[in-house]
C-alpha positions as CSV (number, residue, x, y, z in Angstrom):
1,M,44.6,14.9,19.7
2,K,47.8,14.8,18.5
3,K,48.1,18.2,18.1
4,V,46.7,18.5,22.0
5,L,49.9,15.9,22.5
6,F,52.3,17.8,21.0
7,I,51.4,20.8,22.4
8,L,51.7,19.3,25.7
9,L,55.3,17.7,25.4
10,F,56.3,21.2,24.1
11,I,54.6,22.7,27.3
12,I,56.1,20.8,30.1
13,P,60.4,19.6,28.9
14,S,60.5,23.8,29.1
15,F,60.4,23.5,33.3
16,L,62.9,20.5,33.4
17,H,65.3,23.0,33.2
18,A,63.4,25.5,34.9
19,G,65.5,24.2,38.0
20,E,62.5,23.0,39.9
21,T,62.8,19.6,39.2
22,T,61.5,17.9,42.5
23,R,58.4,17.8,41.3
24,P,55.6,18.3,38.2
25,P,53.8,21.3,37.0
26,E,50.8,22.2,37.0
27,L,48.9,21.9,34.0
28,W,45.7,23.3,33.5
29,S,43.7,22.9,30.6
30,W,40.3,24.0,28.6
31,I,38.7,23.1,25.6
32,K,35.9,26.1,24.0
33,D,33.3,26.7,21.3
34,L,33.4,29.5,19.6
35,D,31.0,31.0,16.8
36,K,34.2,32.4,14.7
37,S,36.6,31.0,12.1
38,K,39.8,29.8,13.4
39,E,41.4,32.9,12.0
40,A,39.1,35.5,13.8
41,C,39.9,33.1,17.0
42,E,43.6,33.0,16.2
43,I,43.9,36.8,15.3
44,Q,41.7,37.5,18.9
45,S,43.6,35.5,20.6
46,S,47.4,37.3,20.0
47,F,45.3,40.6,21.1
48,I,44.7,38.7,24.2
49,L,48.3,37.6,25.2
50,Q,49.8,40.8,24.4
51,S,47.6,42.6,26.4
52,I,48.9,40.5,29.2
53,N,52.6,40.8,28.6
54,L,53.0,37.6,27.2
55,E,56.6,37.3,26.4
56,N,58.8,35.3,23.7
57,Q,55.6,35.2,22.0
58,D,56.3,32.3,19.2
59,E,53.5,31.5,16.3
60,T,53.4,28.3,14.3
61,K,51.5,26.3,12.9
62,Y,50.2,24.4,15.9
63,G,50.2,27.2,18.0
64,I,50.8,30.3,19.9
65,Y,53.3,30.0,22.9
66,G,55.4,32.1,24.7
67,N,55.8,32.8,28.8
68,V,53.5,35.3,31.5
69,K,56.6,34.8,34.3
70,S,57.2,31.7,36.0
71,N,54.0,30.1,33.2
72,R,54.1,28.6,30.1
73,V,51.4,29.4,27.5
74,V,50.1,27.9,24.7
75,V,46.8,29.2,22.9
76,K,45.7,27.0,19.4
77,C,42.5,27.5,17.3
78,I,41.1,24.9,15.6
79,R,38.5,24.8,12.4
80,I,35.4,23.1,12.5
81,T,33.0,25.0,9.6
82,E,33.8,28.1,8.5
83,N,32.6,29.8,10.8
84,T,33.1,27.9,13.9
85,S,36.3,26.9,15.6
86,K,37.6,25.2,18.9
87,L,39.5,27.5,21.1
88,L,42.4,25.4,23.2
89,V,44.3,26.9,26.2
90,A,47.3,25.1,27.9
91,V,48.6,26.9,30.9
92,A,51.9,25.0,33.0
93,G,53.8,26.2,36.1
94,H,55.1,26.1,39.6
95,N,52.5,27.9,41.2
96,R,49.0,26.5,41.6
97,D,46.9,30.1,41.5
98,S,48.7,31.6,38.9
99,V,48.5,28.8,36.7
100,E,44.6,28.4,37.2
101,L,44.0,32.3,37.4
102,L,46.0,33.0,34.3
103,R,44.7,30.1,32.0
104,N,41.0,31.4,33.5
105,H,41.7,35.3,32.3
106,I,43.1,33.8,29.0
107,V,39.5,31.4,28.6
108,K,36.9,34.3,29.8
109,A,39.0,36.7,27.8
110,I,38.5,34.8,24.3
111,N,34.6,34.5,23.1
């Protein structure tokens, strides 16, 4: 849970400098169980994010971060067992429709 909080705290401050400080960004997230290892989850996540033209992609021990247009994206894979993992996806931005669409696309593409 601390990692999820860290991820969310990483996303939201990046919007405070975007000039739209009058309203908070939309934040849409999802958690999904996967029947694959953490490493396989991370590899597939990286490929999917590259396919949607993720800019400024940065991979850390806390997840994969980047931007798609005006949206901030983070994807995190967590090991459950040797062959199962959890996928955490969070997308933040000021346009509700684009945030929801992007989050749904990433979650559906990583299986």
